[in-house]
C-alpha positions in Angstrom: 97.1 15.5 72.7 100.7 16.6 73.7 100.4 19.6 71.4 97.1 20.6 72.9 98.5 20.4 76.5 101.5 22.4 75.4 99.3 25.1 74.0 97.2 25.2 77.2 100.3 25.5 79.3 101.6 28.3 77.1 98.3 30.2 77.3 98.2 29.8 81.1 101.8 31.1 81.4 101.0 34.1 79.1 97.9 35.0 81.2 99.9 34.7 84.4 102.6 37.0 83.0 100.0 39.5 81.8 98.3 39.5 85.3 101.6 40.2 86.9 102.4 43.0 84.5 99.1 44.7 85.0 99.5 44.6 88.8 103.1 45.9 88.6 102.1 48.6 86.2 99.4 49.9 88.6 101.7 49.9 91.7 105.0 51.2 90.5 106.2 54.2 92.4 109.4 56.2 92.4 112.1 56.1 95.0 111.9 59.2 97.2 115.6 60.1 96.5 114.8 60.9 92.8 112.8 64.1 92.7 110.6 64.7 89.7 107.8 67.1 88.8 105.1 64.5 89.3 106.4 63.2 92.7 103.3 64.4 94.5 101.1 62.7 91.9 102.8 59.2 92.0 99.7 57.8 93.6 97.4 58.9 90.8 96.2 56.4 88.3 98.7 57.5 85.6 100.0 55.1 82.9 103.0 53.1 84.0 105.2 54.5 81.2 104.4 58.0 82.3 105.6 57.3 85.9 108.6 55.2 85.0 110.0 57.8 82.5 110.3 60.2 85.4 112.8 58.0 87.2 116.5 58.3 87.0 117.4 56.0 84.1 120.5 54.8 86.1 118.7 54.2 89.4 119.3 50.8 90.9 116.6 48.2 90.5 115.7 48.5 94.2 114.6 52.0 93.5 111.4 50.5 92.1 109.0 49.3 94.8 105.4 48.5 95.2 102.7 49.8 97.5 99.5 48.1 98.5 97.0 50.9 98.8 98.3 54.3 97.5 96.5 57.2 98.8 95.9 60.6 97.2 96.2 63.6 99.5 93.1 65.8 99.0 95.3 68.8 98.0 96.9 66.8 95.2 93.8 65.5 93.5 93.2 66.7 90.0 90.1 68.9 90.0 87.7 69.3 87.0 88.0 72.7 85.4 84.2 72.8 85.4 84.2 73.3 89.2 82.6 76.5 90.3 85.3 79.0 91.1 85.2 82.8 91.7 88.1 84.3 90.0 88.0 87.5 92.1 87.1 85.9 95.4 88.6 88.1 98.2 91.0 86.6 100.8 89.8 85.5 104.2 89.0 88.7 106.2 89.4 87.0 109.6 92.6 88.9 110.5 93.9 89.3 114.0 93.0 92.9 115.1 96.6 93.4 116.3 97.7 93.4 112.6 95.3 96.1 111.5 97.3 99.2 112.5 100.6 97.8 111.1 98.8 96.8 107.8 97.3 100.3 107.6 100.7 102.0 108.0 102.4 99.5 105.6 104.7 98.0 108.3 103.3 94.6 107.4 101.4 93.6 104.3 99.5 90.4 105.1 97.8 88.4 107.9 100.8 86.0 108.0 98.8 83.3 106.2 99.5 83.9 102.5 98.9 81.8 99.3 101.3 82.7 96.6 101.5 81.3 93.0 104.9 81.3 91.4 104.5 81.5 87.6 107.0 80.0 85.2 107.5 81.3 81.6 110.1 80.5 79.0 109.8 82.5 75.8 107.7 85.2 74.1 107.1 85.4 70.3 104.4 86.5 67.9 103.1 84.0 66.9 104.4 81.4 69.3 106.8 79.0 67.6 106.9 76.3 70.3 104.7 75.0 73.1 106.8 76.9 75.6 106.3 80.3 74.0 103.4 82.6 74.5 102.4 85.6 72.4 102.8 89.2 73.5 99.0 89.6 73.4 98.5 86.7 75.8 101.2 87.9 78.2 99.7 91.4 78.2 96.3 89.9 78.8 97.6 87.9 81.8 99.4 91.0 83.3 96.2 93.0 82.9 94.2 90.3 84.7 96.6 90.5 87.6 96.4 94.3 87.7 92.6 94.3 87.5 92.1 91.5 90.1 94.2 93.1 92.8 96.5 90.1 93.1 99.8 91.7 93.9 103.0 90.7 92.0 105.9 90.6 94.4 109.7 90.0 93.9 110.8 86.4 94.4 113.3 87.6 97.0 110.4 88.9 99.2 108.8 85.5 99.2 112.1 83.7 99.9 113.0 86.1 102.7 109.6 85.6 104.3 110.0 81.8 104.2 113.6 81.8 105.5 113.1 84.3 108.3 109.5 83.1 109.0 108.4 86.8 108.8 105.3 85.7 106.9 103.4 89.0 107.3 105.8 90.7 104.9 104.0 88.8 102.1 100.5 89.8 100.9 97.7 87.3 101.5 97.2 86.8 97.8 100.2 87.3 95.5 102.1 86.1 92.5 105.8 85.8 91.6 106.8 85.9 87.9 109.8 83.8 86.8 111.2 83.3 83.3 113.6 80.4 82.6 116.6 80.1 80.3 117.5 83.6 79.2 116.0 84.2 75.7 116.4 87.7 74.2 112.7 87.9 73.6 112.3 88.5 77.3 114.1 91.8 76.8 112.4 92.8 73.5 108.8 91.5 74.3 108.2 90.8 78.0 110.2 93.7 79.5 108.1 96.5 78.1 104.9 94.9 79.3 106.2 94.2 82.8 107.5 97.8 83.0 104.1 99.1 81.8 102.4 97.4 84.8 105.3 98.0 87.2 105.7 94.2 87.9 108.9 92.7 89.2 110.2 89.5 87.7 113.1 87.0 88.0 115.0 85.5 85.1 116.6 82.0 85.7 119.5 81.8 83.3 121.9 79.0 82.4 125.1 80.9 82.0 126.6 79.1 78.9 123.7 80.4 76.9 124.0 84.1 77.8 125.7 86.1 75.1 125.2 83.2 72.6 123.9 85.2 69.7 120.7 86.9 68.6 118.3 84.5 70.5 120.0 84.9 73.9 120.1 87.7 76.3 123.4 89.5 76.7 125.1 90.3 79.9 124.7 94.0 79.1 120.9 93.6 78.7 120.7 91.7 82.0 122.8 94.4 83.8 120.6 97.1 82.4 117.4 95.5 83.7 118.9 94.4 87.0 120.1 98.0 87.5 116.6 99.3 87.1 115.6 97.6 90.3 112.7 95.5 89.0 114.6 92.4 87.8 116.2 89.7 89.9 118.4 86.9 88.5 118.6 83.2 89.6 120.8 80.5 88.4 119.5 77.8 86.1 122.9 75.9 85.9 125.8 76.2 83.5 124.5 74.0 80.6 120.9 73.1 81.4 121.5 69.4 82.0 119.3 66.8 83.8 121.0 66.9 87.2 119.6 63.5 88.2 121.6 61.7 85.5 124.8 60.7 87.2 126.5 58.4 84.7 129.2 59.7 82.5 129.8 63.0 84.4 133.4 64.3 84.4 135.6 64.2 86.4 133.2 62.9 89.1 129.5 63.3 89.5 129.8 65.3 92.7 132.4 67.7 91.1 130.2 68.1 88.0 127.2 68.9 90.1 129.1 71.5 92.1 130.2 73.2 88.8 126.7 73.2 87.4 125.0 74.4 90.6 127.6 76.5 92.5 129.8 77.5 89.6 126.9 79.0 87.6 125.8 81.2 90.6 129.4 82.5 91.0 129.5 83.4 87.3 126.3 85.4 87.6 127.5 87.2 90.7 130.8 88.1 89.1 129.0 89.6 86.0 126.3 91.5 87.9 127.9 92.1 91.3 124.7 91.0 93.1 124.1 88.0 95.4 122.4 85.0 93.7 120.0 83.5 96.3 117.9 81.1 94.2 118.6 78.1 92.0 116.2 76.8 89.4 116.4 73.1 88.6 116.7 72.4 84.8 113.6 70.3 83.7 112.6 70.4 87.4 114.5 67.2 88.0 117.0 66.5 90.7 118.0 63.9 93.2 119.3 63.8 96.8 122.9 64.7 95.7 121.8 67.8 93.8 119.4 68.8 96.6 122.2 68.5 99.2 124.6 70.7 97.2 122.0 73.4 96.7 121.1 73.4 100.4 124.7 73.5 101.6 125.7 76.3 99.3 124.9 80.0 99.5 121.5 79.5 97.9 118.5 80.2 100.1 115.8 78.6 97.9 115.3 76.4 94.8 112.6 76.4 92.1 111.0 73.2 90.8 108.2 72.7 88.3 105.9 71.0 90.8 102.5 72.7 90.2 101.0 74.2 93.3 100.8 77.2 95.6 103.4 78.4 98.1 102.4 79.0 101.7 104.0 79.3 105.1 104.6 75.5 105.3 106.4 75.3 101.9 110.1 74.2 102.0 112.0 77.1 100.3 114.2 74.6 98.6 111.3 72.9 96.9 109.3 75.9 95.6 106.5 74.9 93.3 105.7 76.7 90.1 102.8 76.8 87.5 104.1 76.6 84.0 102.5 79.1 81.6 102.6 77.6 78.2 101.1 78.4 74.8 98.0 76.3 75.7 97.2 78.3 78.8 93.9 80.0 78.5 92.9 82.9 80.6 90.6 80.7 82.6 93.4 78.3 83.4 95.7 81.3 84.2 93.0 82.6 86.7 93.0 79.2 88.4 96.7 79.0 88.7 97.3 82.5 90.1 94.9 81.6 92.9 96.9 78.5 93.7 94.4 76.1 92.0 94.9 72.6 90.8 96.0 71.4 87.4 94.4 68.9 85.0 95.7 65.6 83.5 96.7 67.3 80.2 99.0 69.7 82.1 100.6 66.8 84.0 101.2 64.9 80.8 102.8 67.9 79.2 105.2 68.5 82.2 106.1 64.8 82.4 107.1 64.7 78.7 109.7 67.4 79.4 110.8 66.1 82.8 113.4 63.6 81.5 114.3 65.5 78.4 117.6 65.3 76.5 120.6 67.3 77.5 119.9 70.9 76.3 122.0 72.6 73.7 122.1 76.4 73.6 119.2 77.9 71.7 116.9 74.9 71.9 113.2 75.7 72.6 112.3 73.7 75.7 
């Protein structure tokens, strides 16, 4: 009888523990000081391990809290790709008449209420060798789509200047910005000819310890050549491509290490190219309040994340969202992204798998 009672007690305790675990798994959210690519989606019904892996591994225990009834803002809900959707839908024509003459003469370019999609690429290769690379055929098809659809490709600096100065009419109502992370040589050999064919500007976000690192990396000479042609801008992607939210083990102190990665990398680029570096791109899209503070109080005017979503007049320039264009991106997904559309659960899973990646070594693929 004692053995039966002991078994019953053990089963009850196990069920109680399981119930507590299920409740906790449903309600875990991330502390607001740790910024991750899925921060706007914390309220979604994602698996607990998918949420928790995005947190700073060294965050204090109190960084994990619970919430009774998480809500999902309508603009953050994942939409089904079967939704009806007109790829070439024109922008809203309800423009204030006072803008018409300035728009006709080119003094301003939009109504002041724009919707811009910042695209994020990494590498280009035929055929793609990693999930982060796309083929030259796919990239050419995407550029042709932009040209045929009338969605204007603008420099990143134009978008940043509009947000900083609040001169929103300098940005077209529908537009795209092209960014390419890391600094692989195949940007010069593969993407550059296609961009020049269509007359599209672009921004490369480079981590400086990688540049000049052999055949797979861009050289400073190649970057100077493209920058001098007037169509390429350069942003910092740190010195070594680390996870800036990981504070433990940094030398000599975490704050000094952050400054070297964030500010020091921008200074190196400026010294090599003799051009101001206005934008910082967070490696892996991860950062915390310390990194955010250093970026905001330096000479940078904006920062790029990997939050998926469009940029508009209400966007904080230091938290610019981007749509990642990966090998799995079909032309229909691309069409949705360039119009500021939503992403699906597969995309979120892919981004989250990279968000808390290992420290990057020069030449790795992600």
